[in-house]
PDB file with one MODEL, atoms N, CA, C and O in Angstrom:
MODEL        1
ATOM      1  N   MET A   1       0.839  -1.188   0.000  1.00  0.00           N
ATOM      2  CA  MET A   1       0.000   0.000   0.000  1.00  0.00           C
ATOM      3  C   MET A   1       0.880   1.246   0.000  1.00  0.00           C
ATOM      4  O   MET A   1       1.889   1.294   0.703  1.00  0.00           O
ATOM      5  N   PRO A   2       0.503   2.246  -0.781  1.00  0.00           N
ATOM      6  CA  PRO A   2       1.278   3.486  -0.802  1.00  0.00           C
ATOM      7  C   PRO A   2       1.122   4.275   0.495  1.00  0.00           C
ATOM      8  O   PRO A   2       0.044   4.316   1.088  1.00  0.00           O
ATOM      9  N   GLU A   3       2.215   4.897   0.921  1.00  0.00           N
ATOM     10  CA  GLU A   3       2.150   5.812   2.061  1.00  0.00           C
ATOM     11  C   GLU A   3       1.587   7.131   1.552  1.00  0.00           C
ATOM     12  O   GLU A   3       2.058   7.664   0.547  1.00  0.00           O
ATOM     13  N   VAL A   4       0.589   7.656   2.239  1.00  0.00           N
ATOM     14  CA  VAL A   4      -0.106   8.862   1.805  1.00  0.00           C
ATOM     15  C   VAL A   4       0.044   9.940   2.871  1.00  0.00           C
ATOM     16  O   VAL A   4      -0.163   9.681   4.056  1.00  0.00           O
ATOM     17  N   HIS A   5       0.404  11.145   2.448  1.00  0.00           N
ATOM     18  CA  HIS A   5       0.508  12.298   3.342  1.00  0.00           C
ATOM     19  C   HIS A   5      -0.679  13.204   3.054  1.00  0.00           C
ATOM     20  O   HIS A   5      -0.785  13.758   1.959  1.00  0.00           O
ATOM     21  N   LEU A   6      -1.575  13.362   4.026  1.00  0.00           N
ATOM     22  CA  LEU A   6      -2.764  14.190   3.854  1.00  0.00           C
ATOM     23  C   LEU A   6      -2.632  15.429   4.721  1.00  0.00           C
ATOM     24  O   LEU A   6      -2.323  15.339   5.909  1.00  0.00           O
ATOM     25  N   SER A   7      -2.866  16.573   4.125  1.00  0.00           N
ATOM     26  CA  SER A   7      -2.721  17.840   4.832  1.00  0.00           C
ATOM     27  C   SER A   7      -4.054  18.270   5.429  1.00  0.00           C
ATOM     28  O   SER A   7      -5.075  18.291   4.741  1.00  0.00           O
ATOM     29  N   ILE A   8      -4.038  18.615   6.716  1.00  0.00           N
ATOM     30  CA  ILE A   8      -5.179  19.267   7.356  1.00  0.00           C
ATOM     31  C   ILE A   8      -4.767  20.727   7.436  1.00  0.00           C
ATOM     32  O   ILE A   8      -3.943  21.080   8.280  1.00  0.00           O
ATOM     33  N   PRO A   9      -5.324  21.603   6.570  1.00  0.00           N
ATOM     34  CA  PRO A   9      -4.774  22.939   6.378  1.00  0.00           C
ATOM     35  C   PRO A   9      -4.698  23.812   7.625  1.00  0.00           C
ATOM     36  O   PRO A   9      -3.735  24.563   7.780  1.00  0.00           O
ATOM     37  N   TYR A  10      -5.664  23.739   8.500  1.00  0.00           N
ATOM     38  CA  TYR A  10      -5.620  24.561   9.706  1.00  0.00           C
ATOM     39  C   TYR A  10      -6.577  23.971  10.725  1.00  0.00           C
ATOM     40  O   TYR A  10      -7.457  23.188  10.367  1.00  0.00           O
ATOM     41  N   PRO A  11      -6.416  24.339  11.999  1.00  0.00           N
ATOM     42  CA  PRO A  11      -7.295  23.787  13.027  1.00  0.00           C
ATOM     43  C   PRO A  11      -8.735  24.276  12.860  1.00  0.00           C
ATOM     44  O   PRO A  11      -8.976  25.432  12.514  1.00  0.00           O
ATOM     45  N   TYR A  12      -9.659  23.400  13.104  1.00  0.00           N
ATOM     46  CA  TYR A  12     -11.081  23.744  13.110  1.00  0.00           C
ATOM     47  C   TYR A  12     -11.553  23.649  14.556  1.00  0.00           C
ATOM     48  O   TYR A  12     -11.535  22.566  15.141  1.00  0.00           O
ATOM     49  N   ASN A  13     -11.966  24.746  15.128  1.00  0.00           N
ATOM     50  CA  ASN A  13     -12.426  24.737  16.513  1.00  0.00           C
ATOM     51  C   ASN A  13     -13.649  23.840  16.643  1.00  0.00           C
ATOM     52  O   ASN A  13     -14.667  24.051  15.984  1.00  0.00           O
ATOM     53  N   GLY A  14     -13.530  22.853  17.490  1.00  0.00           N
ATOM     54  CA  GLY A  14     -14.653  21.955  17.742  1.00  0.00           C
ATOM     55  C   GLY A  14     -15.040  21.103  16.545  1.00  0.00           C
ATOM     56  O   GLY A  14     -16.148  20.567  16.509  1.00  0.00           O
ATOM     57  N   GLY A  15     -14.159  20.965  15.568  1.00  0.00           N
ATOM     58  CA  GLY A  15     -14.496  20.211  14.363  1.00  0.00           C
ATOM     59  C   GLY A  15     -13.829  18.856  14.329  1.00  0.00           C
ATOM     60  O   GLY A  15     -13.093  18.483  15.243  1.00  0.00           O
ATOM     61  N   GLU A  16     -14.093  18.127  13.266  1.00  0.00           N
ATOM     62  CA  GLU A  16     -13.425  16.851  13.073  1.00  0.00           C
ATOM     63  C   GLU A  16     -13.112  16.653  11.600  1.00  0.00           C
ATOM     64  O   GLU A  16     -13.685  17.301  10.724  1.00  0.00           O
ATOM     65  N   TRP A  17     -12.196  15.748  11.358  1.00  0.00           N
ATOM     66  CA  TRP A  17     -11.676  15.463  10.030  1.00  0.00           C
ATOM     67  C   TRP A  17     -11.874  13.981   9.785  1.00  0.00           C
ATOM     68  O   TRP A  17     -11.546  13.161  10.642  1.00  0.00           O
ATOM     69  N   ARG A  18     -12.410  13.625   8.619  1.00  0.00           N
ATOM     70  CA  ARG A  18     -12.704  12.223   8.317  1.00  0.00           C
ATOM     71  C   ARG A  18     -12.168  11.850   6.938  1.00  0.00           C
ATOM     72  O   ARG A  18     -12.102  12.672   6.024  1.00  0.00           O
ATOM     73  N   ILE A  19     -11.791  10.592   6.826  1.00  0.00           N
ATOM     74  CA  ILE A  19     -11.472   9.999   5.532  1.00  0.00           C
ATOM     75  C   ILE A  19     -12.402   8.804   5.359  1.00  0.00           C
ATOM     76  O   ILE A  19     -12.491   7.939   6.230  1.00  0.00           O
ATOM     77  N   SER A  20     -13.090   8.769   4.226  1.00  0.00           N
ATOM     78  CA  SER A  20     -13.978   7.657   3.893  1.00  0.00           C
ATOM     79  C   SER A  20     -13.513   7.050   2.580  1.00  0.00           C
ATOM     80  O   SER A  20     -13.001   7.745   1.703  1.00  0.00           O
ATOM     81  N   GLN A  21     -13.700   5.741   2.460  1.00  0.00           N
ATOM     82  CA  GLN A  21     -13.328   5.035   1.237  1.00  0.00           C
ATOM     83  C   GLN A  21     -14.597   4.600   0.518  1.00  0.00           C
ATOM     84  O   GLN A  21     -15.545   4.133   1.149  1.00  0.00           O
ATOM     85  N   GLN A  22     -14.614   4.754  -0.807  1.00  0.00           N
ATOM     86  CA  GLN A  22     -15.765   4.295  -1.573  1.00  0.00           C
ATOM     87  C   GLN A  22     -15.683   2.780  -1.716  1.00  0.00           C
ATOM     88  O   GLN A  22     -14.677   2.239  -2.175  1.00  0.00           O
ATOM     89  N   VAL A  23     -16.753   2.108  -1.316  1.00  0.00           N
ATOM     90  CA  VAL A  23     -16.827   0.655  -1.459  1.00  0.00           C
ATOM     91  C   VAL A  23     -17.998   0.324  -2.379  1.00  0.00           C
ATOM     92  O   VAL A  23     -19.002   1.037  -2.409  1.00  0.00           O
ATOM     93  N   ILE A  24     -17.856  -0.751  -3.116  1.00  0.00           N
ATOM     94  CA  ILE A  24     -18.890  -1.189  -4.048  1.00  0.00           C
ATOM     95  C   ILE A  24     -19.407  -2.534  -3.570  1.00  0.00           C
ATOM     96  O   ILE A  24     -18.640  -3.481  -3.390  1.00  0.00           O
ATOM     97  N   GLY A  25     -20.731  -2.609  -3.364  1.00  0.00           N
ATOM     98  CA  GLY A  25     -21.363  -3.823  -2.873  1.00  0.00           C
ATOM     99  C   GLY A  25     -21.464  -4.896  -3.942  1.00  0.00           C
ATOM    100  O   GLY A  25     -21.114  -4.661  -5.098  1.00  0.00           O
ATOM    101  N   PRO A  26     -21.942  -6.077  -3.559  1.00  0.00           N
ATOM    102  CA  PRO A  26     -22.016  -7.204  -4.485  1.00  0.00           C
ATOM    103  C   PRO A  26     -22.946  -6.963  -5.676  1.00  0.00           C
ATOM    104  O   PRO A  26     -22.791  -7.594  -6.721  1.00  0.00           O
ATOM    105  N   ARG A  27     -23.917  -6.046  -5.521  1.00  0.00           N
ATOM    106  CA  ARG A  27     -24.831  -5.746  -6.634  1.00  0.00           C
ATOM    107  C   ARG A  27     -24.486  -4.431  -7.319  1.00  0.00           C
ATOM    108  O   ARG A  27     -25.293  -3.901  -8.084  1.00  0.00           O
ATOM    109  N   GLY A  28     -23.293  -3.898  -7.052  1.00  0.00           N
ATOM    110  CA  GLY A  28     -22.829  -2.701  -7.737  1.00  0.00           C
ATOM    111  C   GLY A  28     -23.150  -1.391  -7.051  1.00  0.00           C
ATOM    112  O   GLY A  28     -22.762  -0.332  -7.544  1.00  0.00           O
ATOM    113  N   GLY A  29     -23.852  -1.431  -5.919  1.00  0.00           N
ATOM    114  CA  GLY A  29     -24.160  -0.200  -5.189  1.00  0.00           C
ATOM    115  C   GLY A  29     -22.904   0.392  -4.554  1.00  0.00           C
ATOM    116  O   GLY A  29     -22.032  -0.339  -4.083  1.00  0.00           O
ATOM    117  N   LYS A  30     -22.820   1.724  -4.545  1.00  0.00           N
ATOM    118  CA  LYS A  30     -21.648   2.405  -3.988  1.00  0.00           C
ATOM    119  C   LYS A  30     -22.024   3.110  -2.691  1.00  0.00           C
ATOM    120  O   LYS A  30     -23.129   3.636  -2.553  1.00  0.00           O
ATOM    121  N   LYS A  31     -21.087   3.112  -1.741  1.00  0.00           N
ATOM    122  CA  LYS A  31     -21.286   3.862  -0.505  1.00  0.00           C
ATOM    123  C   LYS A  31     -19.923   4.291   0.022  1.00  0.00           C
ATOM    124  O   LYS A  31     -18.889   3.770  -0.394  1.00  0.00           O
ATOM    125  N   TRP A  32     -19.939   5.253   0.947  1.00  0.00           N
ATOM    126  CA  TRP A  32     -18.714   5.724   1.592  1.00  0.00           C
ATOM    127  C   TRP A  32     -18.617   5.067   2.960  1.00  0.00           C
ATOM    128  O   TRP A  32     -19.549   5.143   3.760  1.00  0.00           O
ATOM    129  N   GLU A  33     -17.493   4.426   3.225  1.00  0.00           N
ATOM    130  CA  GLU A  33     -17.243   3.778   4.512  1.00  0.00           C
ATOM    131  C   GLU A  33     -16.147   4.555   5.235  1.00  0.00           C
ATOM    132  O   GLU A  33     -15.025   4.667   4.742  1.00  0.00           O
ATOM    133  N   ARG A  34     -16.484   5.092   6.411  1.00  0.00           N
ATOM    134  CA  ARG A  34     -15.506   5.889   7.160  1.00  0.00           C
ATOM    135  C   ARG A  34     -14.383   4.989   7.666  1.00  0.00           C
ATOM    136  O   ARG A  34     -14.631   3.942   8.264  1.00  0.00           O
ATOM    137  N   ILE A  35     -13.137   5.415   7.416  1.00  0.00           N
ATOM    138  CA  ILE A  35     -11.995   4.621   7.864  1.00  0.00           C
ATOM    139  C   ILE A  35     -11.108   5.384   8.848  1.00  0.00           C
ATOM    140  O   ILE A  35     -10.370   4.765   9.614  1.00  0.00           O
ATOM    141  N   ILE A  36     -11.168   6.724   8.840  1.00  0.00           N
ATOM    142  CA  ILE A  36     -10.379   7.538   9.765  1.00  0.00           C
ATOM    143  C   ILE A  36     -11.266   8.661  10.280  1.00  0.00           C
ATOM    144  O   ILE A  36     -11.973   9.304   9.504  1.00  0.00           O
ATOM    145  N   LYS A  37     -11.231   8.899  11.588  1.00  0.00           N
ATOM    146  CA  LYS A  37     -11.977  10.003  12.185  1.00  0.00           C
ATOM    147  C   LYS A  37     -11.139  10.533  13.335  1.00  0.00           C
ATOM    148  O   LYS A  37     -10.724   9.775  14.212  1.00  0.00           O
ATOM    149  N   GLN A  38     -10.888  11.847  13.330  1.00  0.00           N
ATOM    150  CA  GLN A  38     -10.116  12.438  14.418  1.00  0.00           C
ATOM    151  C   GLN A  38     -10.430  13.924  14.510  1.00  0.00           C
ATOM    152  O   GLN A  38     -10.963  14.507  13.565  1.00  0.00           O
ATOM    153  N   PRO A  39     -10.101  14.546  15.650  1.00  0.00           N
ATOM    154  CA  PRO A  39     -10.285  15.999  15.741  1.00  0.00           C
ATOM    155  C   PRO A  39      -9.443  16.691  14.674  1.00  0.00           C
ATOM    156  O   PRO A  39      -8.321  16.271  14.393  1.00  0.00           O
ATOM    157  N   ALA A  40      -9.979  17.737  14.089  1.00  0.00           N
ATOM    158  CA  ALA A  40      -9.267  18.476  13.037  1.00  0.00           C
ATOM    159  C   ALA A  40      -8.318  19.459  13.693  1.00  0.00           C
ATOM    160  O   ALA A  40      -8.700  20.579  14.033  1.00  0.00           O
ATOM    161  N   THR A  41      -7.079  19.030  13.867  1.00  0.00           N
ATOM    162  CA  THR A  41      -6.114  19.831  14.620  1.00  0.00           C
ATOM    163  C   THR A  41      -5.114  20.570  13.753  1.00  0.00           C
ATOM    164  O   THR A  41      -4.337  21.372  14.271  1.00  0.00           O
ATOM    165  N   GLY A  42      -5.107  20.333  12.476  1.00  0.00           N
ATOM    166  CA  GLY A  42      -4.129  20.967  11.588  1.00  0.00           C
ATOM    167  C   GLY A  42      -2.854  20.146  11.521  1.00  0.00           C
ATOM    168  O   GLY A  42      -2.534  19.412  12.456  1.00  0.00           O
ATOM    169  N   GLY A  43      -2.127  20.265  10.423  1.00  0.00           N
ATOM    170  CA  GLY A  43      -0.876  19.532  10.258  1.00  0.00           C
ATOM    171  C   GLY A  43      -0.968  18.506   9.150  1.00  0.00           C
ATOM    172  O   GLY A  43      -1.772  18.647   8.228  1.00  0.00           O
ATOM    173  N   THR A  44      -0.143  17.469   9.237  1.00  0.00           N
ATOM    174  CA  THR A  44      -0.100  16.419   8.220  1.00  0.00           C
ATOM    175  C   THR A  44      -0.423  15.081   8.860  1.00  0.00           C
ATOM    176  O   THR A  44       0.128  14.738   9.906  1.00  0.00           O
ATOM    177  N   TYR A  45      -1.308  14.331   8.238  1.00  0.00           N
ATOM    178  CA  TYR A  45      -1.677  13.000   8.691  1.00  0.00           C
ATOM    179  C   TYR A  45      -1.056  12.013   7.714  1.00  0.00           C
ATOM    180  O   TYR A  45      -1.300  12.092   6.510  1.00  0.00           O
ATOM    181  N   ILE A  46      -0.258  11.086   8.223  1.00  0.00           N
ATOM    182  CA  ILE A  46       0.433  10.108   7.380  1.00  0.00           C
ATOM    183  C   ILE A  46      -0.178   8.737   7.633  1.00  0.00           C
ATOM    184  O   ILE A  46      -0.294   8.302   8.779  1.00  0.00           O
ATOM    185  N   THR A  47      -0.566   8.064   6.564  1.00  0.00           N
ATOM    186  CA  THR A  47      -1.180   6.751   6.694  1.00  0.00           C
ATOM    187  C   THR A  47      -0.903   5.926   5.439  1.00  0.00           C
ATOM    188  O   THR A  47      -0.475   6.465   4.419  1.00  0.00           O
ATOM    189  N   ASP A  48      -1.144   4.642   5.517  1.00  0.00           N
ATOM    190  CA  ASP A  48      -1.067   3.755   4.356  1.00  0.00           C
ATOM    191  C   ASP A  48      -2.492   3.491   3.885  1.00  0.00           C
ATOM    192  O   ASP A  48      -3.325   3.021   4.659  1.00  0.00           O
ATOM    193  N   LEU A  49      -2.774   3.790   2.626  1.00  0.00           N
ATOM    194  CA  LEU A  49      -4.098   3.549   2.057  1.00  0.00           C
ATOM    195  C   LEU A  49      -3.958   2.673   0.825  1.00  0.00           C
ATOM    196  O   LEU A  49      -3.049   2.860   0.017  1.00  0.00           O
ATOM    197  N   GLU A  50      -4.864   1.720   0.689  1.00  0.00           N
ATOM    198  CA  GLU A  50      -4.857   0.894  -0.513  1.00  0.00           C
ATOM    199  C   GLU A  50      -5.394   1.713  -1.680  1.00  0.00           C
ATOM    200  O   GLU A  50      -6.145   2.665  -1.465  1.00  0.00           O
ATOM    201  N   PRO A  51      -5.030   1.366  -2.903  1.00  0.00           N
ATOM    202  CA  PRO A  51      -5.544   2.104  -4.055  1.00  0.00           C
ATOM    203  C   PRO A  51      -7.073   2.119  -4.065  1.00  0.00           C
ATOM    204  O   PRO A  51      -7.719   1.118  -3.756  1.00  0.00           O
ATOM    205  N   GLY A  52      -7.633   3.266  -4.423  1.00  0.00           N
ATOM    206  CA  GLY A  52      -9.084   3.410  -4.470  1.00  0.00           C
ATOM    207  C   GLY A  52      -9.493   4.867  -4.412  1.00  0.00           C
ATOM    208  O   GLY A  52      -8.647   5.762  -4.419  1.00  0.00           O
ATOM    209  N   LEU A  53     -10.810   5.104  -4.354  1.00  0.00           N
ATOM    210  CA  LEU A  53     -11.376   6.446  -4.293  1.00  0.00           C
ATOM    211  C   LEU A  53     -11.722   6.775  -2.847  1.00  0.00           C
ATOM    212  O   LEU A  53     -12.333   5.966  -2.148  1.00  0.00           O
ATOM    213  N   TYR A  54     -11.331   7.962  -2.404  1.00  0.00           N
ATOM    214  CA  TYR A  54     -11.523   8.391  -1.024  1.00  0.00           C
ATOM    215  C   TYR A  54     -12.170   9.766  -0.972  1.00  0.00           C
ATOM    216  O   TYR A  54     -12.091  10.544  -1.923  1.00  0.00           O
ATOM    217  N   LYS A  55     -12.812  10.051   0.159  1.00  0.00           N
ATOM    218  CA  LYS A  55     -13.407  11.364   0.397  1.00  0.00           C
ATOM    219  C   LYS A  55     -12.856  11.901   1.710  1.00  0.00           C
ATOM    220  O   LYS A  55     -12.870  11.218   2.733  1.00  0.00           O
ATOM    221  N   GLU A  56     -12.372  13.133   1.662  1.00  0.00           N
ATOM    222  CA  GLU A  56     -11.857  13.825   2.843  1.00  0.00           C
ATOM    223  C   GLU A  56     -12.927  14.835   3.259  1.00  0.00           C
ATOM    224  O   GLU A  56     -13.334  15.669   2.449  1.00  0.00           O
ATOM    225  N   THR A  57     -13.387  14.770   4.515  1.00  0.00           N
ATOM    226  CA  THR A  57     -14.457  15.648   4.985  1.00  0.00           C
ATOM    227  C   THR A  57     -14.018  16.377   6.241  1.00  0.00           C
ATOM    228  O   THR A  57     -13.485  15.771   7.170  1.00  0.00           O
ATOM    229  N   TYR A  58     -14.246  17.686   6.261  1.00  0.00           N
ATOM    230  CA  TYR A  58     -14.021  18.507   7.449  1.00  0.00           C
ATOM    231  C   TYR A  58     -15.383  18.878   8.007  1.00  0.00           C
ATOM    232  O   TYR A  58     -16.263  19.315   7.265  1.00  0.00           O
ATOM    233  N   TRP A  59     -15.558  18.708   9.295  1.00  0.00           N
ATOM    234  CA  TRP A  59     -16.781  19.166   9.960  1.00  0.00           C
ATOM    235  C   TRP A  59     -16.379  20.251  10.941  1.00  0.00           C
ATOM    236  O   TRP A  59     -15.547  20.022  11.820  1.00  0.00           O
ATOM    237  N   THR A  60     -16.962  21.426  10.797  1.00  0.00           N
ATOM    238  CA  THR A  60     -16.700  22.504  11.738  1.00  0.00           C
ATOM    239  C   THR A  60     -17.963  23.321  11.924  1.00  0.00           C
ATOM    240  O   THR A  60     -18.631  23.675  10.952  1.00  0.00           O
ATOM    241  N   ASN A  61     -18.286  23.617  13.149  1.00  0.00           N
ATOM    242  CA  ASN A  61     -19.495  24.373  13.487  1.00  0.00           C
ATOM    243  C   ASN A  61     -20.741  23.768  12.843  1.00  0.00           C
ATOM    244  O   ASN A  61     -21.659  24.494  12.461  1.00  0.00           O
ATOM    245  N   GLY A  62     -20.774  22.453  12.725  1.00  0.00           N
ATOM    246  CA  GLY A  62     -21.933  21.758  12.187  1.00  0.00           C
ATOM    247  C   GLY A  62     -22.039  21.712  10.676  1.00  0.00           C
ATOM    248  O   GLY A  62     -23.004  21.157  10.151  1.00  0.00           O
ATOM    249  N   TRP A  63     -21.070  22.280   9.953  1.00  0.00           N
ATOM    250  CA  TRP A  63     -21.125  22.323   8.493  1.00  0.00           C
ATOM    251  C   TRP A  63     -20.002  21.491   7.876  1.00  0.00           C
ATOM    252  O   TRP A  63     -18.837  21.667   8.231  1.00  0.00           O
ATOM    253  N   PRO A  64     -20.343  20.587   6.955  1.00  0.00           N
ATOM    254  CA  PRO A  64     -19.311  19.778   6.301  1.00  0.00           C
ATOM    255  C   PRO A  64     -18.795  20.410   5.013  1.00  0.00           C
ATOM    256  O   PRO A  64     -19.511  21.138   4.326  1.00  0.00           O
ATOM    257  N   SER A  65     -17.562  20.119   4.712  1.00  0.00           N
ATOM    258  CA  SER A  65     -16.953  20.478   3.437  1.00  0.00           C
ATOM    259  C   SER A  65     -16.123  19.272   3.017  1.00  0.00           C
ATOM    260  O   SER A  65     -15.482  18.645   3.860  1.00  0.00           O
ATOM    261  N   SER A  66     -16.123  18.937   1.737  1.00  0.00           N
ATOM    262  CA  SER A  66     -15.405  17.722   1.351  1.00  0.00           C
ATOM    263  C   SER A  66     -14.751  17.842  -0.013  1.00  0.00           C
ATOM    264  O   SER A  66     -15.072  18.723  -0.811  1.00  0.00           O
ATOM    265  N   SER A  67     -13.827  16.932  -0.252  1.00  0.00           N
ATOM    266  CA  SER A  67     -13.209  16.762  -1.562  1.00  0.00           C
ATOM    267  C   SER A  67     -12.875  15.285  -1.717  1.00  0.00           C
ATOM    268  O   SER A  67     -12.721  14.570  -0.727  1.00  0.00           O
ATOM    269  N   THR A  68     -12.766  14.837  -2.948  1.00  0.00           N
ATOM    270  CA  THR A  68     -12.424  13.443  -3.186  1.00  0.00           C
ATOM    271  C   THR A  68     -11.027  13.358  -3.783  1.00  0.00           C
ATOM    272  O   THR A  68     -10.534  14.305  -4.395  1.00  0.00           O
ATOM    273  N   PHE A  69     -10.409  12.218  -3.594  1.00  0.00           N
ATOM    274  CA  PHE A  69      -9.095  11.973  -4.172  1.00  0.00           C
ATOM    275  C   PHE A  69      -8.948  10.487  -4.441  1.00  0.00           C
ATOM    276  O   PHE A  69      -9.629   9.658  -3.837  1.00  0.00           O
ATOM    277  N   GLU A  70      -8.056  10.170  -5.348  1.00  0.00           N
ATOM    278  CA  GLU A  70      -7.799   8.782  -5.702  1.00  0.00           C
ATOM    279  C   GLU A  70      -6.378   8.414  -5.317  1.00  0.00           C
ATOM    280  O   GLU A  70      -5.436   9.160  -5.585  1.00  0.00           O
ATOM    281  N   VAL A  71      -6.237   7.266  -4.692  1.00  0.00           N
ATOM    282  CA  VAL A  71      -4.916   6.734  -4.373  1.00  0.00           C
ATOM    283  C   VAL A  71      -4.597   5.671  -5.421  1.00  0.00           C
ATOM    284  O   VAL A  71      -5.364   4.730  -5.625  1.00  0.00           O
ATOM    285  N   THR A  72      -3.454   5.838  -6.080  1.00  0.00           N
ATOM    286  CA  THR A  72      -2.968   4.851  -7.044  1.00  0.00           C
ATOM    287  C   THR A  72      -1.608   4.362  -6.553  1.00  0.00           C
ATOM    288  O   THR A  72      -1.094   4.858  -5.550  1.00  0.00           O
ATOM    289  N   GLU A  73      -1.042   3.420  -7.235  1.00  0.00           N
ATOM    290  CA  GLU A  73       0.295   2.940  -6.870  1.00  0.00           C
ATOM    291  C   GLU A  73       1.329   4.053  -6.998  1.00  0.00           C
ATOM    292  O   GLU A  73       2.371   4.008  -6.346  1.00  0.00           O
ATOM    293  N   GLU A  74       1.048   5.053  -7.836  1.00  0.00           N
ATOM    294  CA  GLU A  74       1.973   6.167  -8.046  1.00  0.00           C
ATOM    295  C   GLU A  74       1.800   7.284  -7.021  1.00  0.00           C
ATOM    296  O   GLU A  74       2.667   8.151  -6.918  1.00  0.00           O
ATOM    297  N   GLY A  75       0.721   7.289  -6.272  1.00  0.00           N
ATOM    298  CA  GLY A  75       0.501   8.348  -5.284  1.00  0.00           C
ATOM    299  C   GLY A  75      -0.946   8.789  -5.242  1.00  0.00           C
ATOM    300  O   GLY A  75      -1.855   8.006  -5.521  1.00  0.00           O
ATOM    301  N   VAL A  76      -1.159  10.071  -4.885  1.00  0.00           N
ATOM    302  CA  VAL A  76      -2.497  10.622  -4.684  1.00  0.00           C
ATOM    303  C   VAL A  76      -2.818  11.614  -5.794  1.00  0.00           C
ATOM    304  O   VAL A  76      -1.990  12.449  -6.157  1.00  0.00           O
ATOM    305  N   GLN A  77      -4.024  11.511  -6.323  1.00  0.00           N
ATOM    306  CA  GLN A  77      -4.496  12.452  -7.335  1.00  0.00           C
ATOM    307  C   GLN A  77      -5.808  13.053  -6.848  1.00  0.00           C
ATOM    308  O   GLN A  77      -6.761  12.326  -6.566  1.00  0.00           O
ATOM    309  N   ARG A  78      -5.858  14.396  -6.750  1.00  0.00           N
ATOM    310  CA  ARG A  78      -7.084  15.080  -6.342  1.00  0.00           C
ATOM    311  C   ARG A  78      -8.094  15.012  -7.468  1.00  0.00           C
ATOM    312  O   ARG A  78      -7.760  15.251  -8.628  1.00  0.00           O
ATOM    313  N   GLU A  79      -9.334  14.684  -7.122  1.00  0.00           N
ATOM    314  CA  GLU A  79     -10.380  14.545  -8.129  1.00  0.00           C
ATOM    315  C   GLU A  79     -11.218  15.810  -8.252  1.00  0.00           C
ATOM    316  O   GLU A  79     -11.271  16.413  -9.324  1.00  0.00           O
ATOM    317  N   ASP A  80     -11.863  16.213  -7.183  1.00  0.00           N
ATOM    318  CA  ASP A  80     -12.705  17.402  -7.222  1.00  0.00           C
ATOM    319  C   ASP A  80     -12.809  17.979  -5.826  1.00  0.00           C
ATOM    320  O   ASP A  80     -12.398  17.355  -4.848  1.00  0.00           O
ATOM    321  N   GLU A  81     -13.360  19.167  -5.745  1.00  0.00           N
ATOM    322  CA  GLU A  81     -13.565  19.795  -4.450  1.00  0.00           C
ATOM    323  C   GLU A  81     -14.962  20.373  -4.412  1.00  0.00           C
ATOM    324  O   GLU A  81     -15.387  21.058  -5.341  1.00  0.00           O
ATOM    325  N   ASP A  82     -15.676  20.092  -3.328  1.00  0.00           N
ATOM    326  CA  ASP A  82     -17.012  20.632  -3.113  1.00  0.00           C
ATOM    327  C   ASP A  82     -16.940  21.622  -1.969  1.00  0.00           C
ATOM    328  O   ASP A  82     -16.265  21.372  -0.970  1.00  0.00           O
ATOM    329  N   ASP A  83     -17.626  22.741  -2.105  1.00  0.00           N
ATOM    330  CA  ASP A  83     -17.679  23.697  -1.008  1.00  0.00           C
ATOM    331  C   ASP A  83     -18.586  23.193   0.102  1.00  0.00           C
ATOM    332  O   ASP A  83     -18.359  23.489   1.275  1.00  0.00           O
ATOM    333  N   PHE A  84     -19.601  22.441  -0.259  1.00  0.00           N
ATOM    334  CA  PHE A  84     -20.550  21.953   0.738  1.00  0.00           C
ATOM    335  C   PHE A  84     -21.028  20.579   0.335  1.00  0.00           C
ATOM    336  O   PHE A  84     -21.302  20.326  -0.838  1.00  0.00           O
ATOM    337  N   LEU A  85     -21.126  19.700   1.298  1.00  0.00           N
ATOM    338  CA  LEU A  85     -21.620  18.356   1.055  1.00  0.00           C
ATOM    339  C   LEU A  85     -22.781  18.113   1.997  1.00  0.00           C
ATOM    340  O   LEU A  85     -22.580  18.059   3.210  1.00  0.00           O
ATOM    341  N   GLY A  86     -23.972  17.967   1.487  1.00  0.00           N
ATOM    342  CA  GLY A  86     -25.130  17.694   2.332  1.00  0.00           C
ATOM    343  C   GLY A  86     -25.219  16.222   2.662  1.00  0.00           C
ATOM    344  O   GLY A  86     -24.564  15.396   2.026  1.00  0.00           O
ATOM    345  N   GLY A  87     -26.019  15.892   3.642  1.00  0.00           N
ATOM    346  CA  GLY A  87     -26.225  14.500   4.011  1.00  0.00           C
ATOM    347  C   GLY A  87     -25.167  13.988   4.961  1.00  0.00           C
ATOM    348  O   GLY A  87     -24.299  14.728   5.422  1.00  0.00           O
ATOM    349  N   ARG A  88     -25.263  12.705   5.239  1.00  0.00           N
ATOM    350  CA  ARG A  88     -24.357  12.077   6.191  1.00  0.00           C
ATOM    351  C   ARG A  88     -23.471  11.082   5.478  1.00  0.00           C
ATOM    352  O   ARG A  88     -23.795  10.597   4.394  1.00  0.00           O
ATOM    353  N   GLU A  89     -22.348  10.786   6.104  1.00  0.00           N
ATOM    354  CA  GLU A  89     -21.442   9.768   5.561  1.00  0.00           C
ATOM    355  C   GLU A  89     -21.942   8.402   5.943  1.00  0.00           C
ATOM    356  O   GLU A  89     -21.327   7.397   5.587  1.00  0.00           O
TER     357      GLU A  89
ENDMDL
END
């Protein structure tokens, strides 16, 4: 598995930071499965992630913001960024 360095740009007061992985069920349905959850303290989070599609979500003051990225054998590629993500993970 590739070692991945994920940046938490700045501390979020009372917030949290999550990483979810997209999983595909036996009938082709897709969902996000949370794999990392911690207080959003700022800095760099280093972890090993298997290749796949991931979503990084910041929760602060009750409002989520997210972006997706793909982990490949070559590293991390940012896919898109959303200013707001409604719903729950």
